[in-house]
C-alpha distance (Angstrom), angle and dihedral (degrees) to the residues before:
residue distance angle dihedral
M1 . . .
V2 3.80 . .
M3 3.82 90.7 .
K4 3.80 90.2 51.4
V5 3.78 89.0 54.1
F6 3.80 89.6 48.9
L7 3.79 90.7 53.5
C8 3.79 90.1 52.0
K9 3.79 97.7 43.9
L10 3.78 105.7 34.7
E11 3.80 122.4 73.7
R12 3.79 87.9 -146.8
T13 3.79 125.7 14.4
V14 3.79 123.5 -159.5
I15 3.78 117.1 -152.3
L16 3.79 118.8 -169.9
Y17 3.78 120.1 -161.4
N18 3.79 116.8 144.0
L19 3.78 90.5 -54.9
L20 3.77 123.8 43.9
L21 3.79 113.5 -100.6
F22 3.77 128.0 -172.1
I23 3.77 118.8 -170.6
G24 3.84 136.2 177.1
P25 2.93 162.1 -144.5
I26 3.78 93.7 174.3
G27 3.78 120.6 163.0
I28 3.80 115.0 -53.6
N29 3.81 96.6 -16.0
K30 3.78 112.1 75.2
K31 3.78 104.4 -159.2
N32 3.79 126.5 43.6
K33 3.75 121.9 153.1
I34 3.78 139.2 176.4
K35 3.78 124.1 -161.2
L36 3.78 119.4 -161.9
N37 3.78 118.4 -162.5
L38 3.83 123.9 178.0
C39 3.81 115.7 -21.0
Y40 3.82 103.6 178.8
R41 3.80 90.3 116.9
G42 3.79 93.1 50.6
P43 3.82 141.7 -67.5
G44 3.79 115.7 -19.3
A45 3.81 111.0 -91.7
G46 3.80 127.8 -168.3
G47 3.78 141.4 114.8
V48 3.79 130.0 -88.9
R49 3.80 113.5 -113.0
N50 3.81 122.4 -146.2
W51 3.80 104.8 -158.5
V52 3.79 144.4 143.8
Y53 3.81 114.3 -103.7
D54 3.79 122.0 -169.0
N55 3.80 94.2 -155.0
M56 3.80 144.1 -3.9
L57 3.80 92.6 -95.6
N58 3.81 91.7 60.4
F59 3.80 88.9 44.0
F60 3.80 93.2 56.3
E61 3.80 96.6 37.7
D62 3.78 92.8 53.5
G63 3.79 91.6 52.8
L64 3.79 91.3 49.8
R65 3.80 93.7 49.6
L66 3.78 94.7 44.7
S67 3.80 96.2 46.7
K68 3.80 91.5 50.8
G69 3.79 89.3 48.0
M70 3.80 90.7 54.2
T71 3.81 90.2 51.5
H72 3.79 88.9 56.9
K73 3.81 94.8 42.4
N74 3.79 94.7 50.5
A75 3.81 91.9 45.6
L76 3.81 93.3 48.6
A77 3.78 90.2 48.6
G78 3.80 87.5 56.7
I79 3.80 95.0 -127.0
W80 3.79 127.4 135.8
W81 3.79 100.5 -109.8
G82 3.77 131.0 108.2
G83 3.80 123.9 -140.4
A84 3.81 129.5 -89.2
K85 3.78 141.6 140.7
G86 3.77 137.4 -159.2
V87 3.79 121.4 -146.1
M88 3.81 129.3 -166.4
A89 3.80 121.8 -169.3
R90 3.79 103.1 -133.6
N91 3.80 92.7 -162.7
S92 3.82 96.8 51.0
G93 3.79 101.2 82.5
K94 3.78 144.6 -30.2
G95 3.78 128.7 -44.8
L96 3.80 104.8 46.0
Q97 3.80 104.3 68.2
T98 3.80 121.1 92.9
F99 3.81 90.5 -116.5
D100 3.83 95.0 52.2
S101 3.79 118.1 104.5
K102 3.80 123.7 -98.3
E103 3.79 89.9 -116.5
E104 3.80 91.9 54.3
R105 3.80 91.1 49.7
K106 3.80 91.0 46.4
T107 3.80 90.0 52.9
V108 3.81 93.0 51.7
Y109 3.79 94.3 51.7
A110 3.80 93.9 41.7
E111 3.80 88.4 54.0
Y112 3.77 88.8 48.1
G113 3.80 86.3 56.3
D114 3.80 88.5 55.8
L115 3.79 88.0 53.6
M116 3.82 90.0 52.2
T117 3.79 90.8 52.9
S118 3.80 91.4 49.5
L119 3.83 89.1 58.5
K120 3.82 89.2 62.8
G121 3.79 96.7 -137.9
C122 3.80 103.3 -49.6
Y123 3.83 88.4 116.3
H124 3.81 130.4 37.8
T125 3.79 114.7 -166.1
A126 3.81 131.9 -151.6
E127 3.81 142.6 166.2
D128 3.78 123.5 -52.3
V129 3.80 139.6 153.3
G130 3.79 111.3 -29.9
T131 3.80 93.7 11.8
N132 3.80 126.6 98.1
T133 3.79 139.9 -167.3
E134 3.80 92.7 -94.5
D135 3.81 88.8 55.4
M136 3.78 88.7 54.2
R137 3.79 89.3 51.7
N138 3.80 87.8 59.1
V139 3.80 91.5 47.0
F140 3.80 88.9 49.9
S141 3.81 90.5 53.5
R142 3.81 87.6 71.7
T143 3.81 104.6 29.5
R144 3.79 144.9 28.1
F145 3.80 93.0 -147.8
T146 3.80 97.3 93.1
T147 3.79 140.4 87.4
C148 3.82 132.6 -163.6
I149 3.79 91.7 59.6
P150 3.83 118.7 153.6
A151 3.80 119.2 -77.3
D152 3.81 92.3 -120.4
V153 3.80 89.6 67.9
G154 3.79 94.3 43.7
G155 3.79 100.8 -88.5
S156 3.79 136.5 126.7
G157 3.79 97.1 -118.6
N158 3.78 124.6 -148.3
P159 3.85 113.0 4.9
S160 3.78 94.3 -159.4
V161 3.80 99.0 96.6
P162 3.84 96.7 56.7
T163 3.81 88.4 42.5
A164 3.80 89.4 54.9
L165 3.80 90.1 47.8
G166 3.80 89.1 53.3
V167 3.79 91.1 51.8
S168 3.82 91.3 49.4
I169 3.82 88.9 53.6
G170 3.82 89.8 51.3
I171 3.81 89.2 52.1
E172 3.79 90.6 48.4
A173 3.81 90.9 50.9
A174 3.82 90.9 51.3
F175 3.81 92.9 50.3
N176 3.81 91.5 48.5
Y177 3.81 92.5 47.6
L178 3.80 90.7 53.9
N179 3.81 90.7 44.5
R180 3.78 90.7 -117.4
K181 3.77 127.1 139.1
L182 3.79 118.4 -117.1
V183 3.77 87.6 -160.4
D184 3.80 109.5 89.1
A185 3.82 92.1 13.7
T186 3.80 124.6 137.0
I187 3.80 116.5 -135.0
A188 3.81 132.5 -172.8
V189 3.81 117.3 -146.0
Q190 3.79 120.6 -164.2
G191 3.80 107.5 -151.9
T192 3.81 129.1 15.7
G193 3.79 98.0 -150.5
H194 3.80 132.0 115.9
V195 3.83 93.5 -38.9
G196 3.79 103.2 20.3
K197 3.80 95.8 60.3
P198 3.83 97.4 49.9
L199 3.81 88.6 43.3
I200 3.80 88.4 58.7
K201 3.80 89.1 51.9
F202 3.80 92.5 51.1
L203 3.80 92.2 47.7
F204 3.79 93.4 51.1
S205 3.82 89.1 48.2
K206 3.82 88.1 56.3
G207 3.81 91.1 55.5
V208 3.81 102.4 -98.1
K209 3.81 107.9 168.1
K210 3.79 101.0 -145.6
I211 3.79 139.3 3.3
I212 3.79 126.1 -162.5
A213 3.81 114.0 -165.3
T214 3.79 139.3 179.2
D215 3.78 133.3 -156.8
I216 3.81 136.1 172.6
D217 3.81 97.3 -139.8
E218 3.80 112.8 90.2
H219 3.82 91.2 -175.3
R220 3.83 91.7 65.3
K221 3.80 96.6 49.1
E222 3.81 98.6 91.7
D223 3.82 94.6 47.8
I224 3.80 93.4 47.5
L225 3.79 94.0 48.4
K226 3.79 89.5 48.9
E227 3.80 91.7 52.2
F228 3.81 92.3 54.8
K229 3.81 99.0 34.5
D230 3.82 91.9 120.4
F231 3.82 93.3 56.4
N232 3.79 137.1 68.0
F233 3.79 92.4 -97.6
E234 3.79 132.1 151.4
L235 3.81 124.3 -170.2
R236 3.78 126.3 -168.1
I237 3.79 125.3 -171.2
V238 3.80 109.9 -141.6
K239 3.78 138.6 174.6
K240 3.78 122.8 -96.2
D241 3.84 112.0 -79.5
D242 3.82 92.0 21.6
N243 3.81 104.1 139.9
S244 3.80 98.2 171.9
I245 3.83 91.2 117.2
L246 3.81 88.0 71.2
F247 3.79 90.8 63.4
E248 3.80 96.9 58.4
D249 3.80 118.1 125.2
V250 3.80 94.3 -112.4
D251 3.80 138.9 127.1
C252 3.80 96.4 -110.9
V253 3.82 138.9 8.2
A254 3.80 121.7 -150.5
P255 3.84 115.6 -161.1
C256 3.81 104.1 -154.9
A257 3.80 101.7 156.9
T258 3.81 125.5 67.9
G259 3.79 128.3 -23.2
G260 3.79 132.1 -98.2
T261 3.80 95.3 48.2
L262 3.81 92.3 124.2
N263 3.78 105.4 73.0
S264 3.80 145.3 125.6
E265 3.81 91.3 -73.2
T266 3.80 99.5 46.5
I267 3.80 103.6 34.8
P268 3.85 96.1 66.4
K269 3.81 88.5 56.5
I270 3.82 96.9 50.6
K271 3.80 112.5 110.7
A272 3.82 98.8 179.0
K273 3.80 119.2 97.8
I274 3.82 94.1 -144.1
V275 3.80 130.4 53.0
C276 3.79 116.7 -173.5
G277 3.79 125.1 147.5
A278 3.78 146.2 142.3
A279 3.81 101.9 -114.4
N280 3.79 115.5 118.4
N281 3.81 116.9 -113.7
Q282 3.79 95.8 1.9
L283 3.81 92.0 176.7
L284 3.80 112.8 77.8
N285 3.80 91.5 -159.7
F286 3.80 114.0 30.0
S287 3.80 94.0 -165.1
T288 3.82 98.8 52.6
D289 3.81 113.3 15.8
D290 3.80 95.4 67.8
V291 3.82 88.4 52.1
L292 3.80 89.7 53.6
L293 3.80 90.2 52.6
K294 3.79 92.5 50.4
K295 3.81 92.9 47.3
R296 3.80 88.2 56.3
N297 3.83 90.8 49.3
I298 3.79 92.0 -115.5
L299 3.80 113.3 150.5
Y300 3.79 105.7 -134.2
V301 3.80 118.0 -162.2
P302 3.83 107.8 -153.7
G303 3.80 118.4 -141.1
N304 3.79 111.7 -81.4
G305 3.77 105.1 152.0
T306 3.78 134.4 161.8
L307 3.77 134.1 -110.9
R308 3.78 119.7 -130.7
N309 3.82 92.9 -135.5
D310 3.80 93.3 53.5
P311 3.85 107.2 119.2
N312 3.80 90.3 -151.4
I313 3.79 94.9 54.2
E314 3.80 93.4 126.6
K315 3.80 89.6 54.9
H316 3.79 90.4 51.0
L317 3.79 91.3 52.4
G318 3.81 94.6 43.6
R319 3.79 133.1 86.0
T320 3.82 103.7 -123.9
W321 3.83 109.4 56.6
E322 3.83 110.9 89.1
N323 3.82 91.1 -133.6
S324 3.82 94.7 49.2
I325 3.79 117.4 123.5
Y326 3.79 91.9 -112.7
L327 3.83 98.5 50.2
L328 3.81 93.7 38.3
C329 3.81 89.4 54.6
L330 3.80 91.9 50.4
K331 3.82 90.5 48.7
V332 3.80 92.1 52.2
F333 3.82 92.5 45.5
K334 3.80 91.5 51.8
E335 3.79 95.3 47.7
S336 3.79 91.0 49.4
E337 3.80 92.2 49.6
N338 3.82 90.6 51.8
N339 3.80 94.2 48.8
D340 3.79 119.1 54.4
K341 3.81 92.1 -165.6
E342 3.80 95.8 52.6
T343 3.80 125.4 75.1
T344 3.78 126.8 -159.6
N345 3.79 87.5 -106.6
T346 3.81 96.7 52.3
I347 3.81 91.4 46.6
S348 3.80 93.5 50.0
L349 3.82 90.3 46.2
K350 3.81 91.3 52.4
I351 3.79 90.1 52.1
A352 3.80 91.0 46.4
D353 3.81 94.9 45.2
K354 3.78 91.7 51.2
K355 3.80 92.3 49.2
S356 3.82 93.1 44.1
F357 3.82 90.7 65.6
E358 3.79 93.6 53.8
V359 3.80 107.9 112.6
N360 3.80 118.5 -127.2
P361 3.85 106.1 -97.0
I362 3.82 93.3 -141.5
Y363 3.80 108.0 33.1
G364 3.79 100.3 24.8
H365 3.79 115.9 -150.9
R366 3.80 92.7 -27.7
G367 3.79 92.1 148.6
K368 3.82 89.3 67.8
V369 3.79 91.1 50.4
I370 3.81 91.0 53.8
I371 3.81 92.8 44.3
D372 3.81 92.1 49.8
A373 3.80 89.6 52.3
L374 3.81 91.3 48.9
R375 3.79 90.0 48.0
K376 3.80 91.7 55.5
E377 3.80 91.5 47.6
S378 3.82 93.5 47.8
T379 3.82 92.7 46.4
S380 3.78 91.6 54.3
V381 3.83 91.2 47.9
L382 3.80 93.2 48.9
E383 3.82 92.7 45.6
G384 3.79 90.7 50.9
T385 3.79 92.1 49.5
S386 3.82 92.4 46.3
A387 3.81 90.3 53.2
K388 3.80 90.2 54.3
L389 3.78 91.3 50.8
């Protein structure tokens, strides 16, 4: 009851439970939240997701999953960032729905920029599902703790294209490891959004014979079909949570929509021998779903990814650096093949977990220092408010 009163009375409520959580209401949008995972390597870095959540449990769980996933991604990429994620509940107020005005949306993201500034640098935000470069411009108008801002204000823009390129390299590594030819292959792509669409382009450029894709947005169908009219491309519009694309009789499936699509219900129906996509947290259950994939002799490529602001991006996308996507994938595949009890997912997580506890060689564990300071400030605010109640 006290927390409910806090949410009504405070402009911004800070909830501390293992990880650091920040939740609205703020202005016209009622639910904003940031989840910080480990930050030994540096400030937490991860995009802000604009999504529809049916209830508060889904809202919190998604932030937890995504922030942990960013910890692993940043560690595997070998860059000095910790893991974090921002989540906005699209259905909790004005400004995030497609029918809301530009001014309402601008206000939401500008206020989110204020929230970034209030965190004093322990979290740096970026683009994610439901958020675009113009949104990041509005975030940037109120804070310096953001990436993926437009090029005309000195930023790197949308990170989706290099992310898609990284996924295509992971797919290529999997095909080569299994001594299969990517040329003339048929691939199923779930989601044709920011990453899915450029991934399709990269795959066709590598000689893939056919691509079957699904999306949930009927309004985009005509434009997407037009873009790939010169290729052997099939697009199906499906309902949300329709995972039937994963069951196609193809060489590889690429989950590029939302997470949790690889689970005890879907995995037994997968016919492809390779699974490699861009979606965050593709496994619904990290402790069992990867085992199911291995038992069915499906080569699963865990999320590695690249970040647009990484100065060593060419090394990540190359074939010679030991921490490149290509060589790291081959290393994980080999270790999994040589150990019946280890899956590609558990091996990659062990590598990521070990790296995630490496302390930043320049700044030390500064993220903890900032978080401790925020914790003291938030405790005093909450205590003062509780006394008034």
